[in-house]
C-alpha positions in Angstrom: -0.2 -0.2 0.1 2.8 2.2 0.9 4.1 1.9 -2.5 1.1 3.3 -4.5 0.9 6.4 -1.9 4.5 6.8 -2.9 3.9 6.7 -6.6 0.5 8.2 -6.7 1.5 11.8 -7.7 3.4 9.9 -10.4 0.8 7.5 -11.5 -1.9 10.5 -11.5 1.2 12.5 -13.6 1.0 9.6 -16.3 -2.6 9.0 -17.0 -3.0 13.0 -16.7 -0.5 13.4 -19.5 -1.9 10.3 -21.7 -5.5 11.8 -20.8 -4.7 15.7 -21.7 -1.1 17.2 -22.3 2.0 17.6 -20.2 0.7 20.9 -18.4 -2.2 19.7 -17.5 -0.3 16.7 -15.9 2.1 18.8 -14.5 -0.4 20.4 -12.6 -2.1 17.3 -11.8 1.2 16.1 -10.2 2.0 19.1 -8.3 -1.9 18.7 -6.4 -1.2 15.2 -6.0 1.9 15.8 -4.3 0.5 18.4 -1.7 -2.3 15.5 -1.3 0.8 13.6 -0.4 2.6 15.4 2.5 -0.8 16.4 3.5 -2.1 13.3 3.9 1.5 11.4 5.2 1.5 14.5 7.9 -1.8 14.0 9.2 -1.3 9.9 9.4 1.6 10.0 11.2 2.2 13.9 12.4 5.8 14.2 10.3 7.2 14.8 7.5 9.3 12.7 5.2 12.3 14.5 3.7 11.6 12.3 0.0 8.6 13.5 -0.4 9.5 17.2 0.8 12.6 17.2 -1.4 10.0 15.7 -4.7 7.4 18.4 -3.4 10.0 21.1 -3.1 11.4 20.5 -6.7 7.9 20.3 -8.6 6.3 23.4 -7.3 9.8 25.1 -8.7 10.1 23.6 -11.5 6.4 22.4 -12.4 5.5 25.9 -11.5 7.9 27.7 -13.7 6.6 24.9 -17.0 3.1 25.9 -16.2 4.1 29.7 -16.5 6.1 29.7 -19.3 4.1 26.7 -21.0 7.6 25.3 -21.4 8.2 21.6 -21.0 12.1 22.0 -20.3 11.7 22.6 -16.7 9.3 19.1 -15.8 12.0 17.5 -17.7 14.4 18.7 -15.4 12.9 17.7 -12.1 13.9 14.4 -11.8 17.2 14.8 -12.5 17.3 17.5 -10.1 15.9 15.3 -7.2 18.3 12.7 -7.9 21.3 14.9 -8.0 19.7 16.3 -4.2 19.6 12.6 -3.3 23.0 11.8 -4.9 24.5 14.6 -2.9 22.9 13.8 0.4 23.9 9.7 0.4 27.5 10.7 -1.0 28.0 13.8 1.5 26.7 10.8 4.2 29.9 9.1 3.4 32.1 11.9 5.3 29.8 13.8 7.5 28.9 11.7 11.0 29.6 8.3 12.3 26.7 6.5 9.7 26.3 6.6 6.7 22.2 8.2 5.7 21.4 4.5 4.2 22.5 3.0 7.9 20.5 5.9 9.4 17.4 5.0 7.4 17.6 1.2 7.6 19.8 0.4 10.9 17.1 0.2 12.8 15.9 -2.9 11.2 19.0 -4.6 9.7 22.6 -5.1 10.9 25.2 -4.5 8.3 29.0 -4.5 8.4 30.1 -0.9 8.6 32.0 -1.6 5.3 29.1 -2.7 3.7 26.8 0.1 4.6 29.5 2.6 3.3 29.8 0.3 -0.2 25.6 0.1 0.3 25.5 3.7 0.8 28.1 4.6 -2.0 26.4 2.5 -5.0 22.8 4.1 -4.0 25.0 8.0 -4.2 26.0 6.2 -7.9 23.0 5.4 -8.8 21.0 8.3 -8.6 23.6 10.1 -10.6 23.2 7.5 -13.2 19.2 8.2 -13.1 19.7 11.8 -12.9 22.0 11.2 -16.4 19.5 8.9 -18.2 16.8 11.1 -17.4 19.0 14.3 -19.1 19.6 12.1 -22.2 16.3 10.4 -22.6 14.5 14.3 -21.9 16.6 16.1 -24.5 19.0 13.9 -26.2 17.3 10.8 -26.8 15.3 10.3 -30.5 16.6 13.6 -32.0 14.9 12.6 -35.2 11.5 12.4 -34.0 8.9 15.3 -33.6 8.5 16.6 -30.3 5.4 15.5 -29.5 7.1 11.9 -29.7 10.1 12.6 -27.6 8.0 14.0 -25.3 5.9 10.6 -24.9 9.0 8.4 -24.8 10.4 11.2 -21.9 7.4 10.2 -20.2 7.4 6.7 -20.3 10.7 6.5 -19.8 10.2 8.2 -16.4 7.0 6.5 -15.3 8.4 3.1 -16.4 12.4 2.8 -17.0 13.0 4.7 -13.8 10.8 2.9 -11.8 12.4 -0.5 -13.6 15.6 0.2 -13.2 15.0 1.1 -9.6 12.9 -2.1 -8.6 16.1 -3.9 -10.6 18.7 -1.9 -8.0 16.8 -2.4 -5.2 16.6 -6.1 -5.5 20.6 -6.3 -6.1 21.2 -4.6 -2.6 19.3 -6.7 -1.0 21.0 -9.7 -2.6 23.6 -8.0 -1.7 22.8 -7.2 1.7 21.3 -10.5 2.6 24.8 -12.2 2.3 26.3 -9.8 4.9 23.0 -9.3 7.2 24.0 -10.0 10.9 21.9 -11.7 13.5 20.3 -9.3 16.1 20.6 -11.1 19.6 17.7 -12.1 21.1 16.1 -10.1 24.3 15.2 -11.3 27.3 11.5 -11.5 27.8 10.2 -9.0 31.2 
């Protein structure tokens, strides 16, 4: 259920693009992301950094797309989000005694410190690759095609390609983590 909740704005963006155009899809994504952040806060009384980051970048770049009627801005949005995530992830290698990935998952799973560092580094690199792939598909792929076809190709890549690559990467990371998971010591009862 959380998976659908996290991808609600993206799925709404895709549906609105297929039914209408990029501008209605952008407005729908902005509205859906506001709903997502508000619903999460209402349920948990806290904000998730990823939701707020996405909302902020979406409001700025989606807003510029709507104001200037130029889809260039919305096509930059995934790359900006991935660059922010890469910067935060990679910076955590240098700041503090735990990586970002360990801070997020360390209470649920125990791994050796060098494995946390390696996984964190791989996530930072993965975010950079996704950002670069988005730029390529958004602005350089299929230059011989008409603008509408190129935009539709980018939307499909954004929805299916980026999510598909992320699912494959998460599964690969799970296999790596499974090799190194350390058993939690059992706690004595009361």
